[in-house]
C-alpha positions in Angstrom: 0.1 0.0 -0.1 1.5 3.2 -1.1 2.2 6.1 1.5 -0.5 8.4 0.5 -3.2 5.8 0.1 -2.3 4.5 3.7 -2.6 8.4 4.7 -5.7 8.8 3.1 -7.1 5.4 4.7 -6.2 6.4 8.1 -8.0 10.0 7.5 -11.2 8.2 6.3 -11.3 5.8 9.4 -10.6 8.5 12.0 -12.6 11.8 12.7 -11.0 15.0 12.1 -9.0 16.7 15.1 -7.2 20.0 15.4 -3.6 20.5 14.3 -2.2 23.5 15.4 0.4 25.9 13.4 3.8 26.7 14.8 5.7 29.9 14.2 7.6 28.6 11.1 4.2 27.5 9.3 3.0 31.3 9.6 6.4 32.4 7.9 6.3 30.4 5.0 4.1 28.8 2.2 6.2 25.7 2.5 5.0 22.4 3.5 1.3 23.6 3.5 -1.8 22.9 1.7 -4.1 26.4 1.3 -7.5 26.8 -0.2 -9.3 29.6 -1.9 -12.0 30.9 -0.3 -14.7 32.6 -2.0 -17.2 33.8 0.9 -19.3 35.1 -1.7 -22.6 33.4 -0.9 -25.4 35.6 0.4 -29.1 34.8 1.2 -32.1 36.8 2.0 -32.3 38.1 5.8 -28.7 37.9 6.4 -28.3 41.6 6.5 -27.0 42.0 3.2 -29.7 43.0 1.2 -28.2 41.2 -1.9 -31.0 38.2 -2.2 -29.4 34.8 -2.7 -26.1 36.0 -4.3 -24.1 33.5 -6.3 -26.8 30.8 -5.3 -29.5 31.8 -8.2 -29.5 33.8 -11.5 -30.3 37.4 -11.9 -31.5 37.6 -8.3 -33.9 34.5 -8.5 -33.3 31.3 -6.8 -35.7 28.7 -7.5 -35.7 25.1 -9.3 -34.7 25.7 -12.7 -32.9 29.1 -11.8 -30.0 27.8 -9.9 -26.1 28.8 -10.3 -24.7 26.1 -7.7 -24.0 22.5 -8.7 -23.6 21.2 -5.2 -26.0 21.6 -2.0 -24.0 22.6 1.3 -24.1 20.3 4.2 -26.3 22.0 6.8 -26.5 19.5 9.4 -24.0 21.3 11.7 -25.6 24.8 11.4 -27.4 26.8 14.2 -30.9 27.8 13.5 -29.5 31.5 12.8 -27.3 29.9 10.2 -30.1 28.3 8.3 -31.8 30.5 5.3 -34.9 29.2 4.0 -35.0 28.4 0.2 -38.0 27.5 -2.5 -36.1 24.2 -2.8 -37.9 21.0 -1.3 -36.2 17.7 -0.6 -37.9 14.2 -1.7 -40.2 14.4 1.4 -41.3 17.6 1.4 -38.9 19.4 3.7 -37.8 22.6 2.8 -34.2 23.1 2.0 -31.6 25.5 3.8 -28.5 27.3 2.5 -25.8 29.6 4.5 -24.3 32.9 4.1 -21.0 34.1 4.5 -22.2 36.9 6.2 -22.8 34.9 9.3 -19.5 34.7 11.4 -20.4 31.3 13.0 -20.7 29.9 9.7 -17.3 31.2 8.4 -15.8 29.9 11.9 -17.1 26.6 11.2 -15.4 26.6 7.9 -12.0 27.6 9.4 -12.5 24.8 12.1 -12.9 22.5 9.4 -9.4 23.6 7.9 -7.9 23.3 11.2 -9.2 19.7 11.5 -8.2 18.4 8.2 -4.9 19.8 8.0 -5.5 23.1 5.7 -2.8 25.4 6.9 -4.6 28.9 5.8 -7.3 30.3 3.3 -6.6 32.8 0.6 -9.5 35.0 0.7 -11.1 36.2 -2.7 -11.3 40.0 -3.2 -13.1 40.9 -6.3 -12.5 44.2 -7.9 -15.9 43.8 -9.5 -17.7 43.5 -6.2 -15.7 46.5 -4.9 -17.4 48.9 -7.4 -20.5 49.5 -5.5 -21.1 50.2 -1.9 -23.0 47.1 -1.3 -20.3 44.6 -2.7 -18.0 46.5 -0.6 -19.5 46.3 2.4 -20.5 42.7 1.9 -16.8 41.7 1.1 -15.8 43.9 4.3 -18.1 41.9 6.3 -16.5 38.7 5.1 -13.2 39.9 5.6 -13.9 40.5 9.2 -15.4 37.2 9.8 -12.4 35.4 8.1 -9.9 37.4 10.4 -11.8 36.5 13.4 -12.4 32.7 12.3 -8.3 32.6 11.6 -7.5 34.0 15.0 -10.1 31.3 17.0 -9.0 28.4 14.8 -5.3 29.3 14.5 -5.1 29.5 10.9 -3.5 31.7 8.4 -5.4 34.0 5.8 -4.3 36.5 3.3 -6.1 38.5 0.8 -6.5 37.5 -2.9 -7.1 40.5 -5.2 -9.0 39.1 -8.4 -9.0 41.6 -11.5 -11.5 39.5 -13.6 -13.7 41.5 -15.3 -12.5 44.8 -13.5 -8.7 46.1 -13.9 -9.3 49.6 -12.5 -6.0 50.2 -10.5 -7.3 53.0 -8.8 -10.1 51.3 -7.2 -7.8 48.8 -6.0 -5.1 51.4 -4.7 -8.2 53.0 -2.7 -9.2 49.9 -1.4 -5.7 48.7 -0.5 -5.0 51.9 1.1 -8.2 51.9 3.1 -7.4 48.5 4.4 -3.8 49.4 5.6 -4.8 52.8 7.2 -7.9 51.1 8.9 -5.6 48.3 10.4 -7.3 45.5 8.7 -4.2 44.5 7.0 -1.5 44.5 9.6 2.0 43.5 9.0 2.1 42.3 12.6 -1.2 40.1 12.4 0.2 36.8 13.7 -2.3 35.1 11.4 -1.7 36.7 8.1 0.4 34.5 5.8 4.0 35.4 5.3 6.2 34.1 2.9 10.1 35.3 1.8 10.3 37.2 5.2 7.3 39.5 4.5 3.4 39.5 4.5 2.0 38.1 1.2 -0.7 39.4 -0.9 -1.7 37.7 -4.0 -3.0 39.1 -7.2 -4.8 37.1 -9.6 -5.6 37.3 -13.3 -2.0 38.0 -15.0 -2.9 36.4 -18.5 -1.1 37.6 -21.8 -4.9 36.8 -23.2 -6.2 39.9 -21.0 -4.2 43.1 -22.4 -5.3 44.9 -19.4 -3.6 42.9 -17.1 0.1 43.4 -17.3 -0.3 47.3 -16.7 -2.3 46.7 -13.8 0.0 44.0 -12.2 3.2 46.2 -12.8 1.4 49.2 -11.1 0.1 47.0 -8.3 3.3 45.2 -7.4 4.9 48.8 -7.2 2.8 49.8 -4.6 2.3 47.0 -2.1 6.2 46.0 -2.4 7.9 49.8 -2.7 5.7 52.3 -1.1 7.0 53.9 2.0 3.7 53.6 3.5 1.6 51.1 1.8 4.4 48.5 0.8 6.8 46.1 2.4 4.6 43.3 1.1 5.7 40.1 -0.9 3.5 39.3 -4.0 2.0 36.0 -5.2 1.0 36.0 -9.0 -2.2 34.0 -10.3 -1.2 33.4 -13.7 -2.7 31.5 -16.8 -1.4 27.9 -17.4 0.6 29.1 -20.4 2.5 31.9 -18.6 6.0 30.3 -18.9 5.5 29.3 -22.8 3.3 32.1 -24.3 5.6 33.7 -27.1 6.1 37.3 -27.9 6.4 40.5 -26.4 3.2 39.7 -24.4 4.9 36.6 -22.8 7.9 38.2 -22.2 6.3 41.0 -20.3 4.3 38.6 -18.4 7.4 36.6 -17.3 9.2 40.0 -16.1 6.2 40.6 -13.8 6.5 37.2 -12.4 10.4 37.6 -12.0 9.5 40.5 -9.5 7.0 38.3 -7.4 7.8 36.0 -4.5 5.4 33.3 -5.4 3.7 32.3 -8.6 0.4 30.1 -8.9 -0.6 28.8 -12.5 -4.3 28.2 -13.0 -5.1 24.8 -14.0 -8.8 24.4 -13.5 -10.5 23.1 -16.6 -7.0 22.6 -18.4 -7.0 19.0 -18.2 -9.5 16.1 -17.1 -9.1 12.6 -16.1 -8.0 11.6 -19.6 -5.6 14.5 -20.4 -4.3 14.9 -16.4 -1.4 12.9 -16.4 0.2 14.2 -20.0 -0.7 17.7 -19.2 1.2 17.6 -15.5 4.0 15.9 -16.8 4.6 18.1 -19.7 4.1 21.6 -18.0 4.9 21.1 -14.4 8.4 20.1 -14.1 9.4 22.9 -16.4 7.5 25.2 -14.5 9.2 24.1 -11.4 12.9 24.4 -13.1 12.1 27.9 -14.2 11.0 29.0 -10.6 13.8 27.4 -9.0 16.5 29.1 -11.3 15.3 32.4 -10.2 14.4 31.9 -6.5 10.5 32.1 -7.1 8.1 29.7 -5.0 5.7 27.6 -7.2 2.5 27.1 -5.9 0.4 24.4 -8.3 -3.0 24.5 -8.4 -5.4 21.4 -8.1 -9.1 20.8 -8.2 -11.3 18.0 -7.1 -13.4 18.2 -10.5 -15.6 20.7 -12.3 -18.9 21.2 -13.4 -21.0 24.6 -14.2 -24.2 23.2 -15.8 -26.8 25.0 -13.5 -24.7 28.3 -13.9 -23.8 28.4 -17.9 -25.7 25.4 -19.3 -22.4 23.4 -19.7 -22.5 19.5 -19.6 -23.3 18.2 -16.3 -20.5 16.9 -14.2 -18.0 18.1 -16.9 -15.1 16.6 -15.3 -15.9 13.9 -13.1 -14.6 13.5 -9.6 -14.4 9.7 -9.8 -15.0 9.2 -6.3 -12.0 11.2 -5.3 -9.4 9.5 -7.7 -9.0 12.7 -10.1 -8.3 14.6 -6.6 -5.8 12.2 -5.3 -3.9 11.7 -8.6 -3.2 15.2 -9.1 -1.8 15.4 -5.4 0.0 12.2 -5.9 1.9 13.4 -9.1 2.5 16.8 -7.6 4.1 15.2 -4.6 6.2 12.6 -6.9 7.6 15.9 -8.7 8.7 17.2 -5.4 6.0 20.2 -5.1 6.6 21.7 -1.3 3.2 23.4 -1.1 -0.1 23.1 -3.0 -3.1 25.4 -3.5 -6.6 24.0 -3.6 -9.0 25.4 -5.9 -11.5 25.8 -4.0 -12.8 25.2 -0.5 -16.4 26.7 -0.9 -17.0 27.0 -4.7 -20.4 25.4 -5.5 -20.7 27.5 -8.5 -18.2 25.8 -10.6 -18.3 22.4 -8.5 -14.9 22.5 -7.4 -15.8 22.6 -3.6 -14.2 20.2 -1.2 -15.8 21.4 1.9 -18.8 19.4 3.3 -21.8 19.1 1.2 -24.9 17.1 1.4 -25.4 13.6 0.0 -29.4 14.4 0.0 -30.1 17.2 -2.3 -33.4 19.2 -3.6 -35.5 17.5 -6.0 -36.9 19.7 -9.1 -35.8 21.2 -12.1 -32.1 22.0 -11.1 -29.7 18.8 -11.0 -27.3 18.7 -8.3 -24.0 16.7 -8.0 -23.0 14.8 -4.6 -19.7 13.6 -3.3 -21.7 10.0 -3.3 -24.3 8.2 -1.5 -22.0 6.0 0.6 -19.3 8.4 1.5 -19.1 11.0 4.4 -19.7 14.7 3.6 -16.1 15.5 4.5 -14.6 13.0 2.1 -12.5 15.4 0.5 -11.2 17.2 3.3 -10.1 13.7 4.6 -8.5 13.3 1.1 -6.9 16.9 1.5 -5.7 15.9 5.3 -3.9 12.6 3.6 -1.7 14.5 1.3 -1.1 17.8 3.7 0.5 15.3 6.1 3.0 14.0 3.0 3.9 17.8 2.6 4.5 18.5 6.4 6.7 15.3 6.4 8.6 16.4 3.4 9.2 19.9 4.8 9.9 18.6 8.3 13.7 20.0 8.1 12.0 23.2 7.8 9.0 23.4 10.0 9.6 20.6 12.1 6.6 18.9 11.1 6.5 14.9 11.5 4.1 12.4 9.3 1.1 11.1 11.1 -1.5 8.4 9.6 -4.4 9.9 11.3 -5.9 13.5 11.9 -4.2 14.2 15.1 -5.1 15.0 18.6 -5.4 18.5 19.6 -3.0 18.8 22.5 -4.0 20.6 25.8 -1.3 23.5 25.0 -0.4 24.5 21.8 2.9 26.2 20.3 1.6 28.3 17.4 1.3 32.2 17.1 -1.0 32.3 20.0 1.0 29.9 22.5 0.0 30.9 26.1 -3.2 32.3 25.3 -5.8 29.6 26.7 -8.4 28.8 24.2 -11.3 30.5 26.1 -9.5 33.7 26.0 -9.1 33.2 22.2 -12.5 32.7 21.9 -13.6 35.8 23.6 -10.8 37.7 21.9 -12.0 36.5 18.4 -15.8 37.0 19.4 -15.1 40.7 20.4 -13.4 41.4 17.1 -14.6 44.4 15.6 -14.7 45.5 12.0 -13.1 48.9 11.7 -14.6 49.7 8.2 -17.4 51.7 7.2 -20.5 49.7 6.2 -22.7 51.9 3.7 -26.2 50.4 3.3 -26.5 50.7 -0.4 -27.5 47.7 -2.2 -25.9 47.0 -5.5 -27.1 44.6 -8.7 -25.8 41.0 -8.7 -22.9 40.5 -10.8 -20.9 37.2 -11.6 -17.3 36.5 -12.3 -15.6 33.7 -13.6 -12.3 32.5 -13.8 -12.7 29.8 -16.7 
């Protein structure tokens, strides 16, 4: 039995348990698994005034008017976290969804990250959402929830600005400066992810095929790295999969920008499927790794569990099948074989494109909109358990740097931790987290639904 399978079976047989961060794990991406965290789901009654944002289409969420491929597992949610929908289960019971505005929901998500060995989350911050007051207020509220949850559950977090659909540099600059000025982004935040000796911020959308992106990236990198007030950060560049090989001046410009960054993370969702995965990864990833190694840049590859956006865009249902976890597991195994030292999972909570790994329901509503499940005979945390398995391999392989030893089952939380909050009792940590206030202004204006996609 190979080591990965042994770890996975151990995780499958045992319940998840907390694993605490060390100071070294906060200071570098090395040895860690990180997830993209959308945090973009809203529901009527959550205080946002945005309706079923990212659940439905054009503000309407009902059978046949749906944009998600999976249904969230609501079995652990408190009553205040359950938002009713027009959907029904086969026996007539009403189906409920969550909102990322609810702090208990985001806290639970981060608890799951802690229990299943996910070191931290990269919170997506879309410029398209920031252009209207409602979108900015909602993004700020979710950001506050994420900061609180990271503190409470000892996870790292960082911002990832996504310029898909909006490359307004001045909009970004105003937002960045506001977050620095109000103390939302603090260089000394013990839970904010660092790398290469500096706090890390990610920018996503550097594509040669998007002519507006290079100029935006050049200005953004200048601001956050070199500005005397708003600089001092390292940059992670989210790029297209062809970033290293795209020809011409456009490609050369992309690579010059990447050379100024501490981390590069090429997007792979939809770039291969079950049939083409092995050939694609073998052809592309070793060359990417060699290019980065020569230049001292950290390579953060992206894996995803499957893909489907039938309800969102009308494409093929279950377009890239998960095959009971095999597709996800084989990507991780290949990366580990290549010697990758850190992995980015797309995504933790992305139900719209069917790439989520968090707990989803095996019982789904009936009606005109079809939904995927992880399988009738697998637990709702199936993909979290898979993630735990390869996270332990990464920790073992990075043991020389982070002092982490391999385990074959989720670890049992010690009475005293040695993470960035070592010495602070959990009860006090909970009170600190719950008393955290969002210093940002929260205007009441209501925006119109927008949809942003990376494919």
